[in-house]
C-alpha positions as CSV (number, residue, x, y, z in Angstrom):
1,M,100.4,-70.9,7.9
2,K,98.3,-72.5,5.9
3,H,94.6,-70.7,5.4
4,D,92.1,-73.6,5.5
5,R,89.1,-72.5,2.9
6,G,85.9,-73.6,3.9
7,S,83.9,-75.4,1.0
8,F,79.7,-75.7,0.0
9,S,78.6,-79.5,0.4
10,G,77.7,-79.4,-3.4
11,K,75.5,-77.7,-5.8
12,I,72.1,-76.8,-3.7
13,G,74.3,-75.3,-0.9
14,F,76.1,-72.7,-3.5
15,V,72.7,-72.2,-5.1
16,L,71.1,-71.1,-2.1
17,S,73.6,-69.3,-0.8
18,A,74.1,-67.2,-3.7
19,A,70.4,-67.2,-4.2
20,G,70.3,-66.1,-0.5
21,A,73.0,-63.4,-1.4
22,S,71.1,-61.5,-3.9
23,V,67.3,-61.9,-2.3
24,G,67.5,-59.2,0.1
25,L,66.3,-55.8,0.6
26,G,66.8,-55.1,-3.1
27,N,63.9,-57.6,-4.0
28,I,61.9,-57.0,-1.6
29,W,61.3,-53.2,-1.2
30,R,63.8,-51.7,-3.8
31,F,62.5,-53.7,-6.9
32,P,58.9,-53.2,-6.6
33,Y,59.1,-49.4,-6.2
34,L,61.2,-48.6,-9.0
35,C,59.1,-50.9,-11.5
36,A,56.3,-49.2,-10.1
37,K,58.0,-45.9,-10.9
38,Y,59.5,-46.7,-14.3
39,G,56.4,-48.3,-15.9
40,G,55.5,-51.3,-14.4
41,G,55.3,-54.3,-17.0
42,I,57.7,-52.6,-19.5
43,F,60.7,-52.3,-16.8
44,L,59.4,-55.8,-16.0
45,L,60.6,-57.0,-19.0
46,V,63.6,-55.1,-19.6
47,Y,65.1,-56.3,-16.2
48,I,64.4,-59.8,-17.2
49,L,66.1,-59.4,-20.8
50,L,69.1,-57.8,-18.6
51,A,69.1,-60.8,-16.2
52,V,69.5,-63.4,-19.1
53,T,72.2,-61.0,-20.4
54,F,73.9,-58.9,-18.4
55,G,73.4,-60.8,-15.1
56,Y,74.1,-64.1,-16.8
57,T,77.7,-63.0,-17.7
58,M,78.5,-61.0,-14.6
59,I,77.7,-64.0,-12.0
60,V,79.1,-66.7,-14.7
61,A,82.5,-64.5,-14.7
62,E,82.9,-64.0,-11.1
63,T,81.8,-67.5,-10.0
64,A,84.7,-68.9,-12.0
65,I,87.7,-66.7,-11.2
66,G,86.5,-67.7,-7.4
67,R,86.7,-70.7,-8.2
68,N,89.4,-70.8,-10.5
69,T,91.9,-69.1,-8.1
70,K,90.1,-70.4,-4.6
71,K,90.8,-67.0,-3.4
72,S,88.8,-63.6,-2.5
73,P,88.2,-61.1,-4.6
74,V,91.7,-59.0,-3.9
75,G,94.0,-62.4,-4.3
76,A,92.0,-63.7,-7.4
77,F,92.7,-60.7,-9.2
78,H,96.4,-60.5,-8.3
79,A,96.6,-64.0,-9.1
80,L,95.3,-63.7,-12.8
81,S,96.3,-60.5,-13.3
82,G,100.0,-60.6,-11.8
83,S,99.1,-56.7,-12.2
84,K,99.3,-53.8,-9.6
85,A,97.1,-51.6,-11.4
86,M,94.3,-54.7,-11.4
87,G,94.6,-55.8,-7.6
88,I,93.2,-52.3,-7.3
89,G,89.9,-53.6,-8.9
90,G,89.9,-56.5,-6.8
91,W,90.5,-54.0,-3.7
92,I,87.3,-52.2,-4.7
93,N,85.4,-55.6,-5.3
94,A,86.4,-56.2,-1.3
95,I,85.9,-53.0,0.4
96,I,82.3,-52.5,-1.1
97,P,80.7,-55.2,0.5
98,I,82.9,-53.8,4.2
99,L,80.9,-50.3,3.2
100,I,77.6,-51.7,2.2
101,V,77.2,-54.0,5.5
102,P,76.9,-51.6,8.1
103,Y,74.2,-49.3,6.7
104,Y,72.3,-52.4,4.8
105,S,72.5,-53.4,8.6
106,V,70.8,-50.1,9.8
107,I,67.9,-51.1,7.8
108,G,67.8,-54.6,8.8
109,G,67.4,-53.4,12.3
110,W,64.2,-51.2,11.6
111,V,63.0,-54.5,9.7
112,C,63.3,-56.0,13.3
113,K,61.6,-52.9,14.7
114,Y,58.8,-53.4,12.8
115,L,58.9,-57.0,13.1
116,F,58.5,-56.9,16.9
117,E,56.0,-54.4,16.8
118,Y,53.6,-56.0,14.6
119,I,54.0,-58.9,16.9
120,V,53.3,-56.6,20.3
121,K,51.2,-54.1,18.7
122,D,48.5,-53.8,16.9
123,A,48.3,-52.9,13.0
124,E,47.1,-49.3,13.4
125,T,49.5,-48.1,15.6
126,I,52.3,-48.6,13.5
127,A,50.5,-47.2,10.5
128,A,50.3,-44.0,12.1
129,D,51.7,-41.2,10.2
130,D,54.9,-40.3,12.5
131,F,55.2,-43.9,13.3
132,F,58.2,-44.6,11.3
133,V,59.8,-40.9,11.3
134,N,59.8,-40.9,15.3
135,F,61.3,-44.6,15.2
136,I,64.5,-43.3,13.0
137,T,65.0,-39.8,14.8
138,N,65.4,-41.8,18.2
139,G,69.1,-42.8,18.3
140,A,68.5,-44.9,20.9
141,A,65.7,-47.2,19.6
142,S,67.7,-47.5,16.1
143,E,70.8,-47.8,17.2
144,F,69.3,-51.0,19.5
145,W,67.8,-52.2,16.8
146,F,70.9,-52.1,14.3
147,I,73.6,-54.0,17.0
148,F,70.4,-56.8,17.1
149,F,70.5,-57.4,13.7
150,S,74.0,-56.9,13.3
151,V,74.7,-59.7,16.5
152,L,72.3,-62.1,14.1
153,V,74.3,-61.9,11.5
154,L,77.6,-62.1,13.0
155,A,76.8,-65.2,14.5
156,V,76.2,-67.1,11.5
157,I,79.5,-65.7,10.0
158,F,81.0,-66.6,13.0
159,M,80.0,-70.6,12.2
160,G,81.6,-70.7,9.4
161,V,80.7,-71.7,5.6
162,R,78.8,-75.1,5.6
163,N,77.7,-74.9,9.7
164,G,76.6,-71.4,9.1
165,I,76.0,-69.9,6.2
166,E,74.8,-72.7,4.0
167,R,72.7,-74.4,7.2
168,V,71.3,-70.8,7.5
169,S,70.5,-70.5,3.8
170,R,68.9,-73.9,3.5
171,M,66.5,-73.2,6.5
172,M,66.0,-69.6,5.5
173,M,65.4,-69.6,1.8
174,P,62.2,-72.3,1.5
175,V,60.8,-70.2,4.5
176,L,61.1,-66.9,2.4
177,V,59.6,-68.6,-0.9
178,V,56.6,-70.1,1.0
179,L,56.0,-66.7,3.1
180,A,56.2,-64.6,-0.2
181,V,53.4,-67.4,-1.5
182,I,51.0,-66.8,1.0
183,I,51.0,-63.1,1.0
184,C,51.2,-63.0,-2.7
185,V,47.6,-65.3,-2.9
186,Y,46.4,-63.0,0.1
187,S,47.4,-59.6,-2.4
188,V,46.4,-60.6,-5.5
189,T,43.0,-61.7,-4.5
190,R,42.1,-58.4,-2.9
191,P,39.0,-56.5,-4.7
192,G,40.8,-54.0,-7.0
193,A,44.1,-56.0,-6.6
194,L,44.3,-57.2,-10.5
195,V,44.2,-53.6,-11.9
196,G,47.4,-54.0,-10.2
197,V,48.4,-57.2,-11.5
198,K,47.8,-56.0,-15.2
199,Y,50.0,-52.9,-14.5
200,L,53.1,-55.4,-13.7
201,F,52.4,-58.1,-16.5
202,V,51.5,-56.0,-19.1
203,P,54.0,-54.1,-21.0
204,N,53.1,-50.6,-21.7
205,F,55.3,-49.3,-24.3
206,E,54.3,-45.4,-23.5
207,N,55.7,-45.6,-20.3
208,F,59.2,-46.8,-22.1
209,S,62.1,-44.3,-21.6
210,I,66.1,-44.8,-21.2
211,M,65.9,-44.5,-17.3
212,T,63.8,-47.4,-17.3
213,V,66.9,-49.2,-19.3
214,V,69.6,-47.4,-16.9
215,T,67.7,-48.0,-13.4
216,A,67.0,-51.4,-14.9
217,M,70.9,-51.8,-14.7
218,G,71.2,-50.2,-11.3
219,Q,69.0,-52.7,-10.1
220,M,70.8,-55.8,-11.5
221,F,73.8,-55.1,-9.2
222,Y,72.0,-54.6,-6.2
223,S,69.4,-57.7,-7.1
224,L,71.8,-60.5,-8.0
225,S,74.9,-59.2,-5.7
226,I,77.0,-58.4,-8.9
227,A,80.0,-56.4,-8.3
228,M,80.3,-57.0,-4.4
229,G,83.0,-59.7,-4.1
230,I,80.2,-62.1,-2.9
231,L,80.5,-64.4,-5.8
232,I,83.9,-64.2,-6.5
233,T,84.3,-65.2,-2.5
234,F,81.5,-67.8,-3.0
235,G,82.7,-69.0,-6.0
236,S,86.1,-69.8,-4.3
237,Y,83.5,-72.4,-2.0
238,V,82.2,-74.3,-5.1
239,K,83.6,-77.8,-6.0
240,K,85.0,-78.5,-9.3
241,E,82.1,-81.0,-10.0
242,V,79.3,-78.6,-9.4
243,S,78.1,-76.8,-13.0
244,I,78.8,-73.1,-13.0
245,E,76.2,-72.3,-16.1
246,E,73.4,-74.6,-14.5
247,S,73.8,-72.7,-10.5
248,T,73.8,-69.3,-12.4
249,K,70.6,-70.0,-14.1
250,Q,68.9,-71.2,-11.2
251,V,70.3,-68.3,-9.3
252,E,68.8,-66.0,-12.0
253,I,65.7,-67.6,-11.9
254,F,65.6,-67.7,-8.1
255,D,66.5,-64.4,-7.9
256,T,64.1,-62.5,-10.5
257,A,61.0,-65.0,-9.2
258,I,61.4,-63.6,-5.3
259,A,61.4,-59.9,-6.9
260,I,58.2,-60.7,-9.1
261,L,56.9,-61.8,-5.9
262,A,57.8,-59.1,-3.9
263,S,56.0,-56.8,-6.8
264,L,53.0,-59.2,-6.6
265,M,52.8,-58.9,-3.0
266,I,52.9,-54.6,-2.6
267,I,51.7,-53.8,-6.3
268,P,48.4,-55.2,-6.2
269,A,47.7,-54.3,-2.6
270,V,48.5,-50.5,-3.0
271,F,46.1,-50.5,-5.8
272,A,43.5,-52.5,-4.0
273,F,43.4,-50.5,-0.7
274,S,44.4,-47.1,-2.2
275,G,41.7,-47.1,-4.7
276,G,43.9,-47.6,-7.6
277,D,46.0,-44.2,-6.6
278,Q,49.4,-45.0,-8.2
279,S,51.5,-42.1,-6.3
280,A,51.5,-44.4,-3.5
281,L,53.7,-46.7,-5.3
282,K,56.2,-44.2,-5.9
283,A,57.0,-43.3,-2.3
284,G,60.2,-44.7,-2.7
285,P,62.1,-46.3,0.3
286,S,59.5,-45.7,2.5
287,L,57.0,-47.9,0.9
288,M,58.0,-50.6,2.9
289,F,58.1,-48.4,6.4
290,I,55.3,-46.6,5.5
291,T,52.7,-47.1,2.9
292,M,52.5,-50.9,3.4
293,P,51.9,-50.3,7.1
294,K,48.7,-48.2,6.3
295,I,47.8,-51.0,3.9
296,F,47.8,-53.6,6.1
297,A,45.7,-51.5,8.7
298,N,43.1,-51.4,6.0
299,M,43.0,-55.4,6.0
300,G,40.9,-57.3,8.2
301,V,44.1,-59.5,9.3
302,G,46.5,-56.7,9.2
303,R,48.5,-57.6,12.3
304,L,49.2,-61.4,11.1
305,I,49.9,-60.0,7.5
306,G,52.4,-57.7,8.6
307,I,54.1,-60.2,11.0
308,L,54.6,-62.3,8.0
309,F,55.5,-59.9,5.9
310,F,58.3,-58.4,8.1
311,A,59.4,-61.7,8.8
312,L,59.8,-62.7,5.3
313,V,61.6,-59.4,4.9
314,L,63.9,-60.2,8.0
315,L,64.9,-63.8,6.1
316,A,65.7,-61.7,2.5
317,A,67.8,-59.2,4.9
318,V,69.8,-62.0,7.1
319,T,70.9,-63.9,4.2
320,S,72.3,-60.9,2.1
321,A,73.9,-59.3,5.0
322,I,75.6,-62.7,6.0
323,A,77.0,-62.8,2.1
324,L,78.4,-59.2,2.6
325,T,79.8,-60.0,5.5
326,E,81.5,-63.7,4.6
327,S,82.9,-61.9,1.5
328,A,84.9,-58.8,4.0
329,V,85.8,-61.9,6.4
330,S,87.3,-64.6,3.3
331,T,89.3,-60.5,2.7
332,F,90.7,-60.8,5.7
333,A,91.4,-64.5,6.1
334,D,92.9,-64.3,2.7
335,E,95.1,-60.8,2.5
336,F,96.0,-60.7,6.1
337,K,96.0,-64.4,7.4
338,W,93.2,-63.3,10.3
339,S,91.3,-66.6,11.6
340,R,87.9,-66.6,11.0
341,K,87.2,-65.5,14.7
342,K,89.3,-62.1,14.2
343,G,88.1,-61.5,11.2
344,T,84.8,-61.7,12.2
345,V,85.7,-59.3,15.2
346,I,87.3,-57.0,13.1
347,M,84.2,-56.8,11.1
348,A,82.1,-56.1,13.8
349,V,83.8,-53.6,14.8
350,I,83.7,-51.7,11.4
351,M,79.8,-52.3,11.4
352,V,79.6,-50.8,14.7
353,I,81.3,-47.4,13.9
354,L,80.0,-47.1,9.9
355,G,76.7,-48.3,10.9
356,S,76.1,-45.9,13.9
357,L,76.6,-43.1,11.6
358,S,73.8,-44.4,9.8
359,S,71.4,-45.1,12.4
360,L,72.1,-41.7,14.2
361,G,72.1,-40.1,10.7
362,N,68.5,-39.5,11.0
363,G,68.6,-38.3,14.8
364,P,71.6,-36.6,16.6
365,L,73.7,-36.7,13.6
366,S,71.4,-35.4,11.3
367,N,73.0,-32.1,10.8
368,I,76.1,-33.8,9.3
369,T,76.1,-34.4,5.5
370,I,78.2,-35.6,2.8
371,I,77.5,-33.8,-0.7
372,G,73.8,-33.0,0.6
373,M,73.5,-36.7,1.7
374,P,73.0,-38.3,4.8
375,F,75.4,-40.7,6.2
376,L,73.2,-43.8,5.0
377,D,72.4,-42.4,1.7
378,F,76.0,-41.2,1.1
379,F,77.6,-44.8,1.7
380,D,74.6,-46.1,-0.5
381,F,75.0,-43.6,-3.6
382,L,79.1,-44.4,-3.4
383,T,79.0,-48.0,-3.3
384,N,75.9,-48.9,-5.5
385,S,76.5,-45.9,-8.2
386,V,80.2,-45.3,-7.8
387,M,82.2,-48.4,-6.8
388,M,80.0,-51.5,-8.2
389,P,80.2,-50.0,-11.7
390,I,84.0,-49.7,-11.5
391,A,84.5,-53.0,-9.9
392,A,82.1,-54.8,-12.4
393,L,84.0,-52.7,-15.4
394,A,87.4,-54.3,-13.5
395,T,86.1,-57.8,-13.8
396,C,85.3,-57.6,-17.7
397,I,88.9,-56.5,-18.1
398,L,90.2,-59.3,-15.9
399,I,88.5,-61.5,-18.1
400,T,89.1,-60.4,-21.6
401,K,92.7,-59.2,-20.9
402,Y,93.8,-62.0,-18.7
403,M,92.1,-64.7,-18.1
404,G,90.8,-65.2,-21.5
405,I,87.4,-65.9,-22.9
406,D,89.0,-69.8,-23.4
407,G,90.4,-69.7,-20.0
408,L,87.1,-69.1,-18.3
409,Q,85.3,-71.5,-20.9
410,A,87.7,-74.4,-19.8
411,E,86.7,-73.6,-15.9
412,V,82.9,-73.6,-16.7
413,E,83.0,-76.8,-18.5
414,Q,85.5,-78.5,-16.5
415,D,83.8,-82.5,-15.5
416,G,82.0,-82.3,-19.0
417,H,79.7,-79.1,-17.7
418,P,77.8,-77.4,-21.0
419,F,78.4,-73.6,-21.4
420,R,75.8,-73.2,-23.8
421,R,75.7,-69.8,-23.4
422,K,79.3,-68.9,-24.6
423,G,78.4,-66.8,-27.6
424,I,76.1,-64.6,-25.5
425,F,78.6,-64.7,-22.9
426,S,81.7,-63.6,-24.9
427,F,79.6,-60.7,-26.7
428,M,78.3,-59.5,-23.5
429,I,82.0,-59.6,-21.4
430,K,83.5,-57.8,-24.4
431,F,81.2,-54.8,-25.5
432,L,78.0,-54.7,-23.7
433,C,78.6,-55.2,-20.1
434,P,81.6,-52.5,-20.0
435,L,78.9,-49.8,-22.0
436,F,76.2,-50.6,-19.9
437,V,78.7,-50.2,-16.3
438,I,79.7,-46.8,-17.4
439,I,76.4,-45.8,-18.7
440,I,75.6,-46.5,-14.9
441,L,78.3,-44.6,-13.7
442,V,78.0,-41.7,-15.8
443,S,74.2,-41.3,-15.3
444,A,74.2,-42.1,-11.6
445,I,77.0,-39.2,-10.9
446,A,75.2,-36.6,-13.3
447,N,71.9,-37.0,-11.2
448,V,73.9,-36.8,-7.7
449,F,75.0,-33.4,-9.5
450,G,71.6,-32.1,-10.8
451,L,73.1,-32.1,-14.4
452,I,70.1,-35.1,-15.2
453,S,66.9,-36.0,-13.8
454,M,66.1,-39.3,-12.9
């Protein structure tokens, strides 16, 4: 039976869907706290430089692989290489989203919970010191909201590429931008907020360290959805008349702009409502769920801002989770010839099983750890710090050894489209990208086992 692949209606559908994949929790909460911790403006400068070199290279490579083969990661790697060893690289790309989306959906459930609470309760109640901890340690409550978020995502996947993913992305991404701008304007106009704006945009080279570069590189994977199989899958839905380079540039701009907007929402607000205490910025993952609610509670319209903020975060979380799940369902369809319905059902089962481990890992299963980590932290480390660098390295090898720079150039330049940054692409894919991903992999593993401090 011939599998009928879906497709995007055109360039806008692909760009908004790819941007939706990229713009997620990594932009809204991970980027701001890493930016604050590793030097503010200098981190932002390093990240932007990496986005237009490293990020650009990997997005073009993965999209071109997908469009050239019209397959999801496993089939694409096999089609281009004919090598069983390289096929492993395809499977790593394919398995990453299957492992990420369950724990990602747990965090998405937390976002749903907070949005609901801001709708029905006052901001002061949600800002209480023990509110977040009480919620995530309550197994039943955490599990309910995890399942709620998962159902939202699976419903869109079930509808397909054009009717589901593209339609939702076309609707959500513009709304996300509008909400982000509204909250940014409010945040940066608070008394004392301009100090935070300066910290974000003015590079201070005294804050620079090698970990600024390593952390920014790690954030690239999370933020741009690189090495997750997503862009190969989405590339397989892209029509020949769409310019890969132009689309990549727009995804880069959209993704980086949202990361900056998120930082503008959060960093100036922390400066304004904490009296300039930067320690609040380094709260890490709890920044969104503990620090920001305290800031909202100090605002005269904290409940309204809380609703807008978590609505924004929910939109970002849903679009990314859709992309992760679609990549997995596409692999099932290509490799096992399953229908979209069957693939979605199987993915739902996987999400419930693995997601429940992460959901209950802070409560009933809190006494069970893997290499000293709760389930959620372990799955995050395994995918983002180990598997994704390996997947990216495999992609670099696939392009340089099998598809060839000339073969990729021919794919990018179809229908007379330009490949203006070919020189940068060629140098990055051959030399710097492999070096970068090896540095990320070694640094992350060394950090976990206490050999270095990040």
